[in-house]
PyMOL Python script that loads the backbone (N, CA, C, O; Angstrom):
from pymol import cmd

cmd.read_pdbstr("""\
ATOM      1  N   MET A   1     -12.860 -41.055 -23.542  1.00  0.00           N
ATOM      2  CA  MET A   1     -13.017 -40.080 -22.290  1.00  0.00           C
ATOM      3  C   MET A   1     -11.845 -38.888 -22.325  1.00  0.00           C
ATOM      4  O   MET A   1     -12.195 -37.881 -21.710  1.00  0.00           O
ATOM      5  N   PRO A   2     -10.929 -38.840 -22.745  1.00  0.00           N
ATOM      6  CA  PRO A   2      -9.756 -37.928 -22.924  1.00  0.00           C
ATOM      7  C   PRO A   2     -10.348 -36.558 -23.180  1.00  0.00           C
ATOM      8  O   PRO A   2     -10.029 -35.536 -22.574  1.00  0.00           O
ATOM      9  N   GLY A   3     -11.327 -36.664 -24.235  1.00  0.00           N
ATOM     10  CA  GLY A   3     -12.111 -35.267 -24.713  1.00  0.00           C
ATOM     11  C   GLY A   3     -12.715 -34.580 -23.432  1.00  0.00           C
ATOM     12  O   GLY A   3     -12.385 -33.421 -23.182  1.00  0.00           O
ATOM     13  N   THR A   4     -13.462 -35.158 -22.731  1.00  0.00           N
ATOM     14  CA  THR A   4     -14.025 -34.548 -21.920  1.00  0.00           C
ATOM     15  C   THR A   4     -13.526 -33.958 -20.798  1.00  0.00           C
ATOM     16  O   THR A   4     -13.923 -32.909 -20.290  1.00  0.00           O
ATOM     17  N   LYS A   5     -12.084 -35.113 -20.195  1.00  0.00           N
ATOM     18  CA  LYS A   5     -11.486 -34.160 -19.362  1.00  0.00           C
ATOM     19  C   LYS A   5     -10.678 -32.878 -20.119  1.00  0.00           C
ATOM     20  O   LYS A   5     -10.348 -31.977 -19.349  1.00  0.00           O
ATOM     21  N   THR A   6     -10.438 -32.757 -21.084  1.00  0.00           N
ATOM     22  CA  THR A   6      -9.885 -31.830 -21.688  1.00  0.00           C
ATOM     23  C   THR A   6     -10.474 -30.525 -21.897  1.00  0.00           C
ATOM     24  O   THR A   6      -9.940 -29.434 -21.699  1.00  0.00           O
ATOM     25  N   THR A   7     -11.799 -30.804 -22.380  1.00  0.00           N
ATOM     26  CA  THR A   7     -12.765 -29.881 -22.356  1.00  0.00           C
ATOM     27  C   THR A   7     -13.129 -29.342 -21.077  1.00  0.00           C
ATOM     28  O   THR A   7     -13.257 -28.119 -21.131  1.00  0.00           O
ATOM     29  N   PHE A   8     -13.322 -29.802 -20.031  1.00  0.00           N
ATOM     30  CA  PHE A   8     -13.332 -29.555 -18.975  1.00  0.00           C
ATOM     31  C   PHE A   8     -12.356 -28.651 -18.463  1.00  0.00           C
ATOM     32  O   PHE A   8     -12.529 -27.545 -17.951  1.00  0.00           O
ATOM     33  N   ALA A   9     -11.310 -29.281 -18.676  1.00  0.00           N
ATOM     34  CA  ALA A   9      -9.723 -28.680 -18.281  1.00  0.00           C
ATOM     35  C   ALA A   9      -9.842 -26.845 -18.775  1.00  0.00           C
ATOM     36  O   ALA A   9      -9.763 -25.855 -18.048  1.00  0.00           O
ATOM     37  N   HIS A  10     -10.076 -26.946 -20.436  1.00  0.00           N
ATOM     38  CA  HIS A  10     -10.262 -25.706 -20.937  1.00  0.00           C
ATOM     39  C   HIS A  10     -11.312 -24.731 -20.358  1.00  0.00           C
ATOM     40  O   HIS A  10     -11.100 -23.538 -20.144  1.00  0.00           O
ATOM     41  N   GLY A  11     -12.501 -25.405 -20.126  1.00  0.00           N
ATOM     42  CA  GLY A  11     -13.482 -24.648 -19.600  1.00  0.00           C
ATOM     43  C   GLY A  11     -13.167 -23.725 -17.900  1.00  0.00           C
ATOM     44  O   GLY A  11     -13.555 -22.646 -17.453  1.00  0.00           O
ATOM     45  N   GLN A  12     -12.429 -24.648 -17.454  1.00  0.00           N
ATOM     46  CA  GLN A  12     -12.184 -24.263 -16.183  1.00  0.00           C
ATOM     47  C   GLN A  12     -10.926 -23.180 -16.283  1.00  0.00           C
ATOM     48  O   GLN A  12     -10.746 -22.370 -15.374  1.00  0.00           O
ATOM     49  N   LEU A  13     -10.035 -23.227 -17.505  1.00  0.00           N
ATOM     50  CA  LEU A  13      -9.205 -22.039 -17.269  1.00  0.00           C
ATOM     51  C   LEU A  13      -9.766 -21.265 -18.042  1.00  0.00           C
ATOM     52  O   LEU A  13      -9.141 -20.210 -17.933  1.00  0.00           O
ATOM     53  N   LYS A  14     -10.835 -21.091 -19.004  1.00  0.00           N
ATOM     54  CA  LYS A  14     -11.425 -19.784 -19.468  1.00  0.00           C
ATOM     55  C   LYS A  14     -12.254 -19.039 -18.249  1.00  0.00           C
ATOM     56  O   LYS A  14     -12.205 -17.822 -18.073  1.00  0.00           O
ATOM     57  N   ALA A  15     -12.926 -19.832 -17.538  1.00  0.00           N
ATOM     58  CA  ALA A  15     -13.763 -19.652 -16.156  1.00  0.00           C
ATOM     59  C   ALA A  15     -12.393 -18.596 -15.227  1.00  0.00           C
ATOM     60  O   ALA A  15     -12.643 -17.574 -14.588  1.00  0.00           O
ATOM     61  N   ILE A  16     -11.394 -19.039 -15.358  1.00  0.00           N
ATOM     62  CA  ILE A  16     -10.534 -18.658 -14.201  1.00  0.00           C
ATOM     63  C   ILE A  16      -9.784 -17.147 -15.070  1.00  0.00           C
ATOM     64  O   ILE A  16      -9.513 -16.066 -14.546  1.00  0.00           O
ATOM     65  N   VAL A  17      -9.664 -17.411 -16.003  1.00  0.00           N
ATOM     66  CA  VAL A  17      -8.625 -16.237 -16.979  1.00  0.00           C
ATOM     67  C   VAL A  17     -10.099 -15.021 -16.855  1.00  0.00           C
ATOM     68  O   VAL A  17      -9.928 -13.925 -16.323  1.00  0.00           O
ATOM     69  N   GLU A  18     -11.058 -15.314 -17.253  1.00  0.00           N
ATOM     70  CA  GLU A  18     -12.448 -14.406 -17.140  1.00  0.00           C
ATOM     71  C   GLU A  18     -12.324 -13.456 -15.740  1.00  0.00           C
ATOM     72  O   GLU A  18     -12.250 -12.230 -15.663  1.00  0.00           O
ATOM     73  N   ARG A  19     -12.330 -14.480 -14.654  1.00  0.00           N
ATOM     74  CA  ARG A  19     -12.543 -13.931 -13.177  1.00  0.00           C
ATOM     75  C   ARG A  19     -11.191 -13.064 -13.179  1.00  0.00           C
ATOM     76  O   ARG A  19     -11.440 -11.900 -12.866  1.00  0.00           O
ATOM     77  N   ILE A  20      -9.853 -13.294 -13.438  1.00  0.00           N
ATOM     78  CA  ILE A  20      -9.197 -12.486 -13.209  1.00  0.00           C
ATOM     79  C   ILE A  20      -8.893 -11.283 -14.131  1.00  0.00           C
ATOM     80  O   ILE A  20      -7.953 -10.510 -13.945  1.00  0.00           O
ATOM     81  N   GLU A  21      -9.680 -11.212 -15.028  1.00  0.00           N
ATOM     82  CA  GLU A  21      -9.927 -10.222 -16.152  1.00  0.00           C
ATOM     83  C   GLU A  21     -10.940  -9.234 -15.498  1.00  0.00           C
ATOM     84  O   GLU A  21     -10.783  -8.013 -15.471  1.00  0.00           O
ATOM     85  N   ARG A  22     -12.124  -9.994 -14.912  1.00  0.00           N
ATOM     86  CA  ARG A  22     -13.103  -8.957 -14.207  1.00  0.00           C
ATOM     87  C   ARG A  22     -12.809  -8.180 -13.130  1.00  0.00           C
ATOM     88  O   ARG A  22     -13.293  -7.076 -12.878  1.00  0.00           O
ATOM     89  N   LEU A  23     -11.649  -9.051 -12.229  1.00  0.00           N
ATOM     90  CA  LEU A  23     -11.250  -8.467 -11.059  1.00  0.00           C
ATOM     91  C   LEU A  23     -10.314  -7.138 -11.204  1.00  0.00           C
ATOM     92  O   LEU A  23     -10.253  -6.083 -10.573  1.00  0.00           O
ATOM     93  N   GLU A  24      -9.550  -7.724 -12.424  1.00  0.00           N
ATOM     94  CA  GLU A  24      -8.290  -6.447 -13.082  1.00  0.00           C
ATOM     95  C   GLU A  24      -9.337  -5.245 -13.463  1.00  0.00           C
ATOM     96  O   GLU A  24      -8.874  -4.120 -13.277  1.00  0.00           O
ATOM     97  N   GLU A  25     -10.542  -5.300 -13.917  1.00  0.00           N
ATOM     98  CA  GLU A  25     -11.140  -4.425 -14.428  1.00  0.00           C
ATOM     99  C   GLU A  25     -11.511  -3.755 -13.171  1.00  0.00           C
ATOM    100  O   GLU A  25     -11.298  -2.545 -13.093  1.00  0.00           O
ATOM    101  N   GLU A  26     -12.071  -4.415 -12.116  1.00  0.00           N
ATOM    102  CA  GLU A  26     -12.810  -3.710 -10.873  1.00  0.00           C
ATOM    103  C   GLU A  26     -11.483  -3.045  -9.924  1.00  0.00           C
ATOM    104  O   GLU A  26     -11.669  -2.091  -9.169  1.00  0.00           O
ATOM    105  N   LYS A  27     -10.129  -3.713 -10.097  1.00  0.00           N
ATOM    106  CA  LYS A  27      -9.099  -2.792  -9.733  1.00  0.00           C
ATOM    107  C   LYS A  27      -8.819  -1.568 -10.200  1.00  0.00           C
ATOM    108  O   LYS A  27      -8.350  -0.647  -9.532  1.00  0.00           O
ATOM    109  N   LYS A  28      -9.153  -1.540 -11.562  1.00  0.00           N
ATOM    110  CA  LYS A  28      -9.019  -0.141 -12.197  1.00  0.00           C
ATOM    111  C   LYS A  28      -9.871   1.043 -11.813  1.00  0.00           C
ATOM    112  O   LYS A  28      -9.497   2.204 -11.647  1.00  0.00           O
ATOM    113  N   THR A  29     -11.166   0.507 -11.694  1.00  0.00           N
ATOM    114  CA  THR A  29     -12.476   1.118 -11.160  1.00  0.00           C
ATOM    115  C   THR A  29     -11.872   1.870  -9.660  1.00  0.00           C
ATOM    116  O   THR A  29     -11.858   3.068  -9.377  1.00  0.00           O
ATOM    117  N   ILE A  30     -11.458   0.845  -8.955  1.00  0.00           N
ATOM    118  CA  ILE A  30     -11.411   1.130  -7.582  1.00  0.00           C
ATOM    119  C   ILE A  30      -9.980   2.348  -7.505  1.00  0.00           C
ATOM    120  O   ILE A  30     -10.088   3.348  -6.795  1.00  0.00           O
ATOM    121  N   ALA A  31      -8.694   2.079  -8.331  1.00  0.00           N
ATOM    122  CA  ALA A  31      -7.879   2.774  -8.323  1.00  0.00           C
ATOM    123  C   ALA A  31      -8.181   4.329  -8.820  1.00  0.00           C
ATOM    124  O   ALA A  31      -7.616   5.314  -8.344  1.00  0.00           O
ATOM    125  N   GLY A  32      -9.114   4.357  -9.797  1.00  0.00           N
ATOM    126  CA  GLY A  32      -9.625   5.573 -10.222  1.00  0.00           C
ATOM    127  C   GLY A  32     -10.202   6.100  -9.150  1.00  0.00           C
ATOM    128  O   GLY A  32      -9.931   7.289  -8.987  1.00  0.00           O
ATOM    129  N   ASP A  33     -11.228   5.400  -8.006  1.00  0.00           N
ATOM    130  CA  ASP A  33     -11.942   6.038  -7.404  1.00  0.00           C
ATOM    131  C   ASP A  33     -10.927   6.456  -5.808  1.00  0.00           C
ATOM    132  O   ASP A  33     -11.314   7.310  -5.010  1.00  0.00           O
ATOM    133  N   ILE A  34     -10.081   5.929  -5.690  1.00  0.00           N
ATOM    134  CA  ILE A  34      -8.766   6.176  -4.883  1.00  0.00           C
ATOM    135  C   ILE A  34      -8.280   7.837  -5.242  1.00  0.00           C
ATOM    136  O   ILE A  34      -8.116   8.865  -4.584  1.00  0.00           O
ATOM    137  N   LYS A  35      -8.171   7.463  -6.561  1.00  0.00           N
ATOM    138  CA  LYS A  35      -7.358   8.817  -7.114  1.00  0.00           C
ATOM    139  C   LYS A  35      -7.983  10.203  -6.891  1.00  0.00           C
ATOM    140  O   LYS A  35      -7.403  11.242  -6.577  1.00  0.00           O
ATOM    141  N   GLU A  36      -9.375   9.984  -7.135  1.00  0.00           N
ATOM    142  CA  GLU A  36     -10.501  11.073  -6.961  1.00  0.00           C
ATOM    143  C   GLU A  36     -10.512  11.317  -5.518  1.00  0.00           C
ATOM    144  O   GLU A  36     -10.332  12.510  -5.272  1.00  0.00           O
ATOM    145  N   VAL A  37     -10.656  10.616  -4.534  1.00  0.00           N
ATOM    146  CA  VAL A  37     -10.517  10.953  -3.166  1.00  0.00           C
ATOM    147  C   VAL A  37      -9.190  11.733  -2.745  1.00  0.00           C
ATOM    148  O   VAL A  37      -9.161  12.633  -1.905  1.00  0.00           O
ATOM    149  N   TYR A  38      -8.269  11.322  -3.348  1.00  0.00           N
ATOM    150  CA  TYR A  38      -6.836  12.151  -3.163  1.00  0.00           C
ATOM    151  C   TYR A  38      -6.909  13.387  -3.443  1.00  0.00           C
ATOM    152  O   TYR A  38      -6.567  14.299  -2.691  1.00  0.00           O
ATOM    153  N   ALA A  39      -7.519  13.538  -4.931  1.00  0.00           N
ATOM    154  CA  ALA A  39      -7.672  14.938  -5.334  1.00  0.00           C
ATOM    155  C   ALA A  39      -8.730  15.766  -4.628  1.00  0.00           C
ATOM    156  O   ALA A  39      -8.653  16.968  -4.377  1.00  0.00           O
ATOM    157  N   GLU A  40      -9.636  15.017  -4.372  1.00  0.00           N
ATOM    158  CA  GLU A  40     -10.752  15.851  -3.470  1.00  0.00           C
ATOM    159  C   GLU A  40      -9.781  16.419  -2.083  1.00  0.00           C
ATOM    160  O   GLU A  40      -9.875  17.583  -1.696  1.00  0.00           O
ATOM    161  N   ALA A  41      -8.950  15.511  -1.490  1.00  0.00           N
ATOM    162  CA  ALA A  41      -8.300  15.663  -0.215  1.00  0.00           C
ATOM    163  C   ALA A  41      -7.183  17.131  -0.532  1.00  0.00           C
ATOM    164  O   ALA A  41      -7.064  18.035   0.294  1.00  0.00           O
ATOM    165  N   LYS A  42      -6.721  17.118  -1.376  1.00  0.00           N
ATOM    166  CA  LYS A  42      -5.890  18.188  -2.083  1.00  0.00           C
ATOM    167  C   LYS A  42      -6.590  19.084  -2.203  1.00  0.00           C
ATOM    168  O   LYS A  42      -6.296  20.030  -1.471  1.00  0.00           O
ATOM    169  N   ALA A  43      -7.621  19.251  -2.972  1.00  0.00           N
ATOM    170  CA  ALA A  43      -8.562  20.457  -3.135  1.00  0.00           C
ATOM    171  C   ALA A  43      -9.200  20.817  -1.524  1.00  0.00           C
ATOM    172  O   ALA A  43     -10.111  21.613  -1.296  1.00  0.00           O
ATOM    173  N   ASN A  44      -8.702  20.271  -0.847  1.00  0.00           N
ATOM    174  CA  ASN A  44      -9.657  20.793   0.447  1.00  0.00           C
ATOM    175  C   ASN A  44      -8.603  21.305   1.547  1.00  0.00           C
ATOM    176  O   ASN A  44      -8.915  21.725   2.661  1.00  0.00           O
ATOM    177  N   GLY A  45      -7.214  21.190   1.004  1.00  0.00           N
ATOM    178  CA  GLY A  45      -5.766  21.725   1.412  1.00  0.00           C
ATOM    179  C   GLY A  45      -5.130  20.416   2.094  1.00  0.00           C
ATOM    180  O   GLY A  45      -4.155  20.674   2.800  1.00  0.00           O
ATOM    181  N   PHE A  46      -5.445  19.236   2.029  1.00  0.00           N
ATOM    182  CA  PHE A  46      -4.690  18.264   2.722  1.00  0.00           C
ATOM    183  C   PHE A  46      -3.486  18.018   2.262  1.00  0.00           C
ATOM    184  O   PHE A  46      -3.620  18.159   1.046  1.00  0.00           O
ATOM    185  N   ASP A  47      -2.046  17.649   2.538  1.00  0.00           N
ATOM    186  CA  ASP A  47      -1.211  17.318   2.082  1.00  0.00           C
ATOM    187  C   ASP A  47      -1.097  15.731   1.461  1.00  0.00           C
ATOM    188  O   ASP A  47      -0.770  14.878   2.287  1.00  0.00           O
ATOM    189  N   THR A  48      -1.338  15.290   0.095  1.00  0.00           N
ATOM    190  CA  THR A  48      -1.598  13.983  -0.200  1.00  0.00           C
ATOM    191  C   THR A  48      -0.363  12.881  -0.048  1.00  0.00           C
ATOM    192  O   THR A  48      -0.502  11.658  -0.055  1.00  0.00           O
ATOM    193  N   LYS A  49       0.761  13.548   0.078  1.00  0.00           N
ATOM    194  CA  LYS A  49       2.145  12.840   0.235  1.00  0.00           C
ATOM    195  C   LYS A  49       2.037  12.356   1.604  1.00  0.00           C
ATOM    196  O   LYS A  49       2.368  11.193   1.837  1.00  0.00           O
ATOM    197  N   ILE A  50       1.558  13.209   2.659  1.00  0.00           N
ATOM    198  CA  ILE A  50       1.443  12.655   4.131  1.00  0.00           C
ATOM    199  C   ILE A  50       0.410  11.925   4.310  1.00  0.00           C
ATOM    200  O   ILE A  50       0.428  10.963   5.078  1.00  0.00           O
ATOM    201  N   LEU A  51      -0.756  12.325   3.546  1.00  0.00           N
ATOM    202  CA  LEU A  51      -2.049  11.657   3.948  1.00  0.00           C
ATOM    203  C   LEU A  51      -1.301   9.897   3.462  1.00  0.00           C
ATOM    204  O   LEU A  51      -1.059   9.154   4.413  1.00  0.00           O
ATOM    205  N   ARG A  52      -1.060   9.481   2.327  1.00  0.00           N
ATOM    206  CA  ARG A  52      -0.525   8.439   2.032  1.00  0.00           C
ATOM    207  C   ARG A  52       0.174   7.713   2.819  1.00  0.00           C
ATOM    208  O   ARG A  52       0.136   6.487   2.929  1.00  0.00           O
ATOM    209  N   LYS A  53       1.028   8.701   3.555  1.00  0.00           N
ATOM    210  CA  LYS A  53       2.101   7.869   4.735  1.00  0.00           C
ATOM    211  C   LYS A  53       1.227   7.563   5.690  1.00  0.00           C
ATOM    212  O   LYS A  53       1.264   6.421   6.148  1.00  0.00           O
ATOM    213  N   VAL A  54       0.211   8.559   6.216  1.00  0.00           N
ATOM    214  CA  VAL A  54      -0.457   8.038   7.341  1.00  0.00           C
ATOM    215  C   VAL A  54      -1.476   6.952   6.978  1.00  0.00           C
ATOM    216  O   VAL A  54      -1.882   6.251   7.904  1.00  0.00           O
ATOM    217  N   ILE A  55      -1.862   6.765   5.940  1.00  0.00           N
ATOM    218  CA  ILE A  55      -2.522   5.528   5.840  1.00  0.00           C
ATOM    219  C   ILE A  55      -2.029   4.182   5.697  1.00  0.00           C
ATOM    220  O   ILE A  55      -2.686   3.162   5.906  1.00  0.00           O
ATOM    221  N   SER A  56      -0.443   4.269   5.208  1.00  0.00           N
ATOM    222  CA  SER A  56       0.502   3.363   5.055  1.00  0.00           C
ATOM    223  C   SER A  56       0.780   2.980   6.418  1.00  0.00           C
ATOM    224  O   SER A  56       0.891   1.789   6.708  1.00  0.00           O
ATOM    225  N   LEU A  57       0.921   4.034   7.408  1.00  0.00           N
ATOM    226  CA  LEU A  57       1.413   3.510   8.831  1.00  0.00           C
ATOM    227  C   LEU A  57      -0.013   2.949   9.405  1.00  0.00           C
ATOM    228  O   LEU A  57       0.082   2.107  10.298  1.00  0.00           O
ATOM    229  N   ARG A  58      -0.980   3.230   9.092  1.00  0.00           N
ATOM    230  CA  ARG A  58      -2.318   2.586   9.973  1.00  0.00           C
ATOM    231  C   ARG A  58      -2.748   1.312   9.516  1.00  0.00           C
ATOM    232  O   ARG A  58      -3.726   0.788  10.050  1.00  0.00           O
ATOM    233  N   LYS A  59      -1.962   0.586   8.324  1.00  0.00           N
ATOM    234  CA  LYS A  59      -1.899  -0.660   7.864  1.00  0.00           C
ATOM    235  C   LYS A  59      -1.124  -1.448   9.100  1.00  0.00           C
ATOM    236  O   LYS A  59      -1.449  -2.577   9.468  1.00  0.00           O
ATOM    237  N   LYS A  60      -0.332  -0.879   9.527  1.00  0.00           N
ATOM    238  CA  LYS A  60       0.753  -1.282  10.314  1.00  0.00           C
ATOM    239  C   LYS A  60       0.358  -1.759  11.612  1.00  0.00           C
ATOM    240  O   LYS A  60      -0.552  -1.095  12.108  1.00  0.00           O
ATOM    241  N   GLU A  61       0.818  -2.808  12.367  1.00  0.00           N
ATOM    242  CA  GLU A  61       0.370  -2.861  13.677  1.00  0.00           C
ATOM    243  C   GLU A  61       1.426  -1.678  14.605  1.00  0.00           C
ATOM    244  O   GLU A  61       2.454  -1.110  14.237  1.00  0.00           O
ATOM    245  N   PRO A  62       0.705  -1.609  15.882  1.00  0.00           N
ATOM    246  CA  PRO A  62       1.594  -0.416  16.580  1.00  0.00           C
ATOM    247  C   PRO A  62       3.021  -1.045  16.855  1.00  0.00           C
ATOM    248  O   PRO A  62       3.927  -0.238  16.648  1.00  0.00           O
ATOM    249  N   THR A  63       3.338  -2.013  17.178  1.00  0.00           N
ATOM    250  CA  THR A  63       4.757  -2.629  17.658  1.00  0.00           C
ATOM    251  C   THR A  63       5.807  -2.514  16.377  1.00  0.00           C
ATOM    252  O   THR A  63       7.001  -2.236  16.494  1.00  0.00           O
ATOM    253  N   GLU A  64       4.983  -2.836  14.887  1.00  0.00           N
ATOM    254  CA  GLU A  64       5.890  -2.630  13.815  1.00  0.00           C
ATOM    255  C   GLU A  64       6.092  -1.016  13.590  1.00  0.00           C
ATOM    256  O   GLU A  64       7.219  -0.660  13.245  1.00  0.00           O
ATOM    257  N   ARG A  65       5.137  -0.075  13.750  1.00  0.00           N
ATOM    258  CA  ARG A  65       5.401   1.244  13.444  1.00  0.00           C
ATOM    259  C   ARG A  65       6.220   1.732  14.460  1.00  0.00           C
ATOM    260  O   ARG A  65       6.873   2.723  14.133  1.00  0.00           O
ATOM    261  N   GLU A  66       6.438   1.160  16.059  1.00  0.00           N
ATOM    262  CA  GLU A  66       7.392   1.573  16.960  1.00  0.00           C
ATOM    263  C   GLU A  66       8.839   1.473  16.544  1.00  0.00           C
ATOM    264  O   GLU A  66       9.767   2.280  16.602  1.00  0.00           O
ATOM    265  N   GLU A  67       8.735   0.120  16.065  1.00  0.00           N
ATOM    266  CA  GLU A  67      10.163  -0.397  15.336  1.00  0.00           C
ATOM    267  C   GLU A  67      10.621   0.540  14.560  1.00  0.00           C
ATOM    268  O   GLU A  67      11.660   1.189  14.675  1.00  0.00           O
ATOM    269  N   GLU A  68       9.677   0.594  13.637  1.00  0.00           N
ATOM    270  CA  GLU A  68      10.299   1.284  12.560  1.00  0.00           C
ATOM    271  C   GLU A  68      10.823   2.677  12.538  1.00  0.00           C
ATOM    272  O   GLU A  68      11.763   3.083  11.855  1.00  0.00           O
ATOM    273  N   GLN A  69       9.904   3.531  13.591  1.00  0.00           N
ATOM    274  CA  GLN A  69      10.390   4.633  14.064  1.00  0.00           C
ATOM    275  C   GLN A  69      11.497   4.654  14.885  1.00  0.00           C
ATOM    276  O   GLN A  69      12.261   5.619  14.925  1.00  0.00           O
ATOM    277  N   SER A  70      11.637   3.637  15.554  1.00  0.00           N
ATOM    278  CA  SER A  70      13.185   3.563  16.275  1.00  0.00           C
ATOM    279  C   SER A  70      14.173   3.365  15.263  1.00  0.00           C
ATOM    280  O   SER A  70      15.173   4.071  15.391  1.00  0.00           O
ATOM    281  N   MET A  71      14.147   2.578  14.285  1.00  0.00           N
ATOM    282  CA  MET A  71      15.451   2.663  13.314  1.00  0.00           C
ATOM    283  C   MET A  71      15.457   3.694  12.517  1.00  0.00           C
ATOM    284  O   MET A  71      16.510   3.933  11.926  1.00  0.00           O
ATOM    285  N   LEU A  72      14.301   4.556  12.300  1.00  0.00           N
ATOM    286  CA  LEU A  72      14.596   6.028  11.187  1.00  0.00           C
ATOM    287  C   LEU A  72      15.076   6.828  12.674  1.00  0.00           C
ATOM    288  O   LEU A  72      15.665   7.846  12.312  1.00  0.00           O
ATOM    289  N   ASP A  73      15.059   6.785  13.703  1.00  0.00           N
ATOM    290  CA  ASP A  73      15.512   7.884  14.684  1.00  0.00           C
ATOM    291  C   ASP A  73      16.967   7.374  14.679  1.00  0.00           C
ATOM    292  O   ASP A  73      17.794   8.281  14.592  1.00  0.00           O
ATOM    293  N   VAL A  74      17.410   6.257  14.746  1.00  0.00           N
ATOM    294  CA  VAL A  74      18.476   5.829  14.909  1.00  0.00           C
ATOM    295  C   VAL A  74      19.535   6.324  13.726  1.00  0.00           C
ATOM    296  O   VAL A  74      20.575   6.916  14.017  1.00  0.00           O
ATOM    297  N   TYR A  75      19.159   6.016  12.381  1.00  0.00           N
ATOM    298  CA  TYR A  75      19.607   6.162  11.216  1.00  0.00           C
ATOM    299  C   TYR A  75      19.619   7.804  11.064  1.00  0.00           C
ATOM    300  O   TYR A  75      20.661   8.275  10.609  1.00  0.00           O
ATOM    301  N   MET A  76      18.695   8.601  11.358  1.00  0.00           N
ATOM    302  CA  MET A  76      18.708   9.828  11.205  1.00  0.00           C
ATOM    303  C   MET A  76      19.568  10.616  12.175  1.00  0.00           C
ATOM    304  O   MET A  76      19.881  11.758  11.838  1.00  0.00           O
ATOM    305  N   ALA A  77      20.009  10.112  13.407  1.00  0.00           N
ATOM    306  CA  ALA A  77      20.878  10.456  14.411  1.00  0.00           C
ATOM    307  C   ALA A  77      22.507  10.113  13.884  1.00  0.00           C
ATOM    308  O   ALA A  77      23.497  10.779  14.185  1.00  0.00           O
ATOM    309  N   ALA A  78      22.481   9.094  13.164  1.00  0.00           N
ATOM    310  CA  ALA A  78      23.864   8.680  12.550  1.00  0.00           C
ATOM    311  C   ALA A  78      24.087   9.827  11.669  1.00  0.00           C
ATOM    312  O   ALA A  78      25.208  10.322  11.777  1.00  0.00           O
ATOM    313  N   LEU A  79      23.355  10.330  10.888  1.00  0.00           N
ATOM    314  CA  LEU A  79      23.268  11.093   9.611  1.00  0.00           C
ATOM    315  C   LEU A  79      23.794  12.124  10.324  1.00  0.00           C
ATOM    316  O   LEU A  79      24.868  12.533   9.882  1.00  0.00           O
ATOM    317  N   GLY A  80      23.337  12.712  11.366  1.00  0.00           N
ATOM    318  CA  GLY A  80      23.364  14.318  11.830  1.00  0.00           C
ATOM    319  C   GLY A  80      22.101  14.739  11.719  1.00  0.00           C
ATOM    320  O   GLY A  80      21.945  15.947  11.903  1.00  0.00           O
ATOM    321  N   MET A  81      21.012  14.007  11.435  1.00  0.00           N
ATOM    322  CA  MET A  81      19.776  14.912  10.601  1.00  0.00           C
ATOM    323  C   MET A  81      18.955  15.363  11.985  1.00  0.00           C
ATOM    324  O   MET A  81      18.262  16.380  11.970  1.00  0.00           O
ATOM    325  N   ILE A  82      19.070  14.611  13.076  1.00  0.00           N
ATOM    326  CA  ILE A  82      18.596  14.998  14.642  1.00  0.00           C
ATOM    327  C   ILE A  82      19.315  14.971  15.565  1.00  0.00           C
ATOM    328  O   ILE A  82      20.030  13.968  15.562  1.00  0.00           O
ATOM    329  N   PRO A  83      19.477  15.695  16.463  1.00  0.00           N
ATOM    330  CA  PRO A  83      20.630  15.443  17.598  1.00  0.00           C
ATOM    331  C   PRO A  83      20.587  14.429  18.596  1.00  0.00           C
ATOM    332  O   PRO A  83      19.551  14.014  19.117  1.00  0.00           O
ATOM    333  N   GLU A  84      21.711  14.053  18.840  1.00  0.00           N
ATOM    334  CA  GLU A  84      21.335  12.764  19.492  1.00  0.00           C
ATOM    335  C   GLU A  84      21.145  12.919  21.185  1.00  0.00           C
ATOM    336  O   GLU A  84      21.518  14.006  21.625  1.00  0.00           O
ATOM    337  N   GLU A  85      20.680  12.080  22.041  1.00  0.00           N
ATOM    338  CA  GLU A  85      20.429  12.165  23.268  1.00  0.00           C
ATOM    339  C   GLU A  85      21.531  13.104  24.118  1.00  0.00           C
ATOM    340  O   GLU A  85      21.127  13.943  24.923  1.00  0.00           O
ATOM    341  N   SER A  86      23.022  12.878  23.856  1.00  0.00           N
ATOM    342  CA  SER A  86      23.767  13.403  24.742  1.00  0.00           C
ATOM    343  C   SER A  86      23.830  14.872  24.185  1.00  0.00           C
ATOM    344  O   SER A  86      24.312  15.741  24.912  1.00  0.00           O
ATOM    345  N   GLU A  87      23.404  15.165  23.033  1.00  0.00           N
ATOM    346  CA  GLU A  87      23.839  16.702  22.597  1.00  0.00           C
ATOM    347  C   GLU A  87      22.736  17.539  22.848  1.00  0.00           C
ATOM    348  O   GLU A  87      22.932  18.753  22.875  1.00  0.00           O
ATOM    349  N   GLU A  88      21.287  16.959  23.089  1.00  0.00           N
ATOM    350  CA  GLU A  88      20.090  17.419  23.613  1.00  0.00           C
ATOM    351  C   GLU A  88      20.254  17.826  25.295  1.00  0.00           C
ATOM    352  O   GLU A  88      19.550  18.694  25.810  1.00  0.00           O
ATOM    353  N   ALA A  89      21.087  17.207  25.897  1.00  0.00           N
ATOM    354  CA  ALA A  89      21.289  17.309  27.629  1.00  0.00           C
ATOM    355  C   ALA A  89      22.452  18.641  27.587  1.00  0.00           C
ATOM    356  O   ALA A  89      22.598  19.334  28.594  1.00  0.00           O
ATOM    357  N   ALA A  90      23.188  18.890  26.418  1.00  0.00           N
ATOM    358  CA  ALA A  90      24.311  19.952  26.541  1.00  0.00           C
ATOM    359  C   ALA A  90      23.439  21.045  26.483  1.00  0.00           C
ATOM    360  O   ALA A  90      23.882  22.192  26.546  1.00  0.00           O
TER     361      ALA A  90
END
""", "prot")
cmd.dss("prot")
cmd.show_as("cartoon", "prot")
cmd.util.cbc("prot")
cmd.orient("prot")
C-alpha cells in the first residue's frame, strides 16, 4: 500500500500548488485593479502618495496611530524639524 499513500501525497501537493498559483494570479489582477484606482485618483487631482499614507493609517488602531504620531513628533523635534513646546511659548 505504499504506492497509494505516495499517490495521495502527490495529488495533495499538486492541488496545493495549483491553489497557490490561482491565488497568485488573482493577486496580480487585484494589484492591477488597485493601480487603476490610484491612476483614477491622480487624474482627479488627488495626491496618491498621501492617499497611500491615509490608507496605511486607516489599517491601524487609533492607539497605534497616536503612538506612532507621538514618536514622530519626538524625533522631528529632536532634529529641529518642528518647534519644541518651550520654543512655542516664547
